[in-house]
N, C-alpha and C positions, 0 to 999 in steps of 0.2 A: 306619700308621693303625690305631688300636685298634678292637676289636670294638664297645665302647660308643659310640664316635663314629660308627661306621657305622650302628648302630641308630638313633641320634638323627637322623642325616641322612635315613635311610630313612623314619622316622616323620614327619619334617617334610615331606618331599616328599609322602608319602601324604596328610597332613592338607591340604596346599595343593591337591592334586589333588581330594580329596573336596570341599573348599570350593568350588573352581571349578565342579565338577559340580553341587553343590547350588544355587549362584547361577545358573548357566545353566539348570538345571531350573526354578528359581523364575521366571526371566524369561520362559521360553517357555511356561509353563503359563498357561491361562486364569485370570483372577482368581477365577472361581467355584470353581476346583479347588484354590486355595491352602489350605494348612493353616496352623497357627500358626507352625510353623518357617519356612515360606516367607514369610509375612507379616513376621516378625521380621527375616529376612534382607534383604527388600526395604526395610523401614523404615530399616535401617541403611545399606544401600548407595545408596539413592535420593539422600539429600543429598550423598553423596560424588560421585555421578555428576553431579548438578546443579552442584555446585561446580566440577568439572572442566570441564563444558560452558560454564559462565559464564566461567571463566578463559580458555578457548579463544576465546570470543567477544570478550572484552575484548582479548586479544592481537591478534586479527584486526583489530579496530577501531583499536587503537593503531598497528598496522602500516600500515593504510590512511591514517590521519591523518598519520603520519610521511611516507609517500610523497607525500601531497598537500602537506604543508608544504615538502618538498624540491623538489617540482615548482613550487610557487608562488614559492619563493625563487629558483629558477633563472630563471623567467619574469620575476620582478620585476627581477633583475639584468640580464637582457637588455633590459628596457624602459628601465632607467636608462642602460644603454650606448647604446641607440638614441636616447634623449632627449638625452644629452650630445653624441652625434654630430650630431644634427639641429641643436642649438643652436650647435655650432661651425660647421656649414655655413651657418646663418643669419647668424651674426656675420661670417663671411668674405664672404658675399654682400652684407651691408650695408656692410662696409668697402670692397668693390670698387665698389659703387654710389656710395659717397661719393667714392672716388678719381676715378671717371669724371665725376661731377658737378663736382668741383673742377677736373679737367682741362678740362672744357668751359668753365668760368668763366675759367680761365687763358687758354685759346685765344681766348675773346671779348675778354679784356683785351688780349691780344697784337695781335689784329686791329684794336682800337680805338686803339692807341698808334702815333703817327706815327714815333717813334724805333725804331732797330734794337734788338731785345731778344733775350735768351737765357734759356730756362727752366732752372731749377735745383731740385734737391731738397734739403730740409733733412735733414742727416745727423747733426747733433749740436747741442747747446746748452750754454752755460755758465750755471749757475744761481747765484744769490746765497744768502746765509744763510737767506733765507725761502723757498727752493725756487721762486723765480720766475726765469723765463728772463732772463738779462742780455744774452747775445749768441747769435746763431745761427751755425751752421756749414753751408756750402753745398758741394755736390759739384762746384764749378767753381773753377778756380784760374789759375795762371800761364799766359799765352798766350791766355786768353779774357777775363779780367776784370782790372781795375785798381782801386786804392783811389779812393773817391769816387763810384763809380757808384751810381745810385739803384736801390733794391730795392722792388718793388711786389708786392702780393697782390691778388686780385680785390676784397677789401673796400676797400683803399686803401693808404697809405704804410706800408712796413715799416721802412725806414731806408736806410743807405748802407753800401757795402762799406768796411770799416775796414782790413783787411789781406788780402794774398794770399800764400799759401805752398804750394808744390807743387801738388797737384791740388785744393786746398780754399781757401776764403776765409771770413773772419769778417765778420758784419754788425753794425754799430752801430745799435741800435734807435732809433726816433724818440723814445722815452721816456727814453733815456740822458741823464744830465746833460751829456754832451759834445756832444749833438746840438742843432742849431738849424735851423729851416726857416722860410722867409718864407711867410706864409699870408694868406688873406683870409677875410672873413665874407660868404658869397654874399647874405645878406639885405640887407646894407647896402653891401657893397663896401669896407668898412673893412679896412685892412691891419694886420698885426701880426707878431710874431716868436714862433714856438713853440719853447720850450726844454724839454728833457727834465727831469723832476723826480725820477724814481726813487723812487716811493713804496714804503713797506715792505709795506703790505697790498693794494695794487692798482697797476696801471700808471697813471701820470698824467703830464701835462705842463702847463707853465704858458705861458699866452698873454699876451704883453706888447703892449699896445695904447695908442694915444694917447687921452687923455681927450677928450670926456666919457664917463662910464661907460655912457650910454644906447646907445653904439655897439655894445655887446655884451650879449646877454641869455642867461640860462640856456636851454639847448636849442638854441642856434645851432650850425649845423654849420660846421666849419672845413675849408677846402680849400687846396691849394697855389696860390700865385700865379703860378707859372711863371717868376718872376724868379730869376736866378742860374744858369740853364742846366743845372740838375741834374734837378729834377722837372718833369714836364709840368704844364700848367695844369689846375686844377679836379680834381685827384685828392683824394679824401676823406682827411682826417687824423684827425679826431676830432669830439667834440661838447662844448660848453661845459656843465659841470655846476654850477659856482659862479663868481660874479663877485666879486672883491675890492672892498671899500669903502674908499675913500681920499678924504679931504676936500681934501688938498693934493697937489701933484705933477703933472707933465706926463703921466706914464705910469701906467697902472693894469694889474692882472693879473687873470687868470681861470684856473680849473682846467679842464683839458680831458681828457676820457676818450678814448683812442684807439679807433678803429673796428676795428682788427685785433686779433684774439686771438692773441698771439704764441706762446702755449703749444700751439696746435693747428695751427700752420702745417705743411704737408707739401711744398708746391711753391710756388715764387715766380718772379717775372719780374725779370730784371736788365736795365736799360737800358745797353747797351754803347756807345751813341752818345748825344750830347746831344740833347734834344728840339728840334725846329725852332723858330725865333723866332716870336713872336706875329705875327699878320697886322695890318697897319695898321688903325687905326680907321675909315678912310675906306671900306674895302671892306665891302659889305653882308653878304657871307657869311663865316661863321667856323665853324670846326670845333667841333661840340658835344661835350661830354665823354662818355666811354663808361662812366661810373661811376654814372650815375643821380642826379647832384647838379646842381641848377639853377645855371648859372654866373652870376657876378655880371656886371653891365653897367657 
């Protein structure tokens, strides 16, 4: 290191030391004792100190805000997780309550049915091109059921067992074009034949009945007649929505909307034995239906 460089460094250190002493002296002296040099130094250093102090306060406030934002974000995330968990628990409780209510209705239907029955769960469904249920699959199969057995829900008729394979079976719905059920109109006692129609946009069936058309009206309920030995008497099937207009012909038709929502079925009841024959008309007492529909006389 050269002598000139040593001199420069020594001079610089001395000037910095002298400057620090002067600033310190000016800061600790009473304002009335300040000279022109002290006032000049304070005038120059005061804005710098104020700027540094303001920067420190801004940094401190920014850090506090950041911590508050982070804390609020964590709390918000926790609240969202708690909300999602509570909603899931509520939905689970509602589903469980719905299952229990459906089971109670199924047990009530079972107790009100004279034939021997077997409860089954819906485990699958075949859908058509319009995503409507065409057939149901139950968790009962060979050794328990056989084709042709009636399938009921608390609301009414579901259909018949179409085929049995292994531990499962398929159900032919009452609205399937291959289905036909002998029915009556409780309001008039008129009989008819209900055939599945397989509508595209909704479930529907066609009621064929003997003229005159006044025998059937819109809003009439349709129930099973009990004939044929498959379905018990007075089980709801559907409701008449439109009546066909024909000037000629012995038979007329009406559109029937089923009472069962096939897309929402979870549990059903299968009649494993044929329902008992109807009691003679001479007997004063007869079994009332367990489905809430006024029987025809």
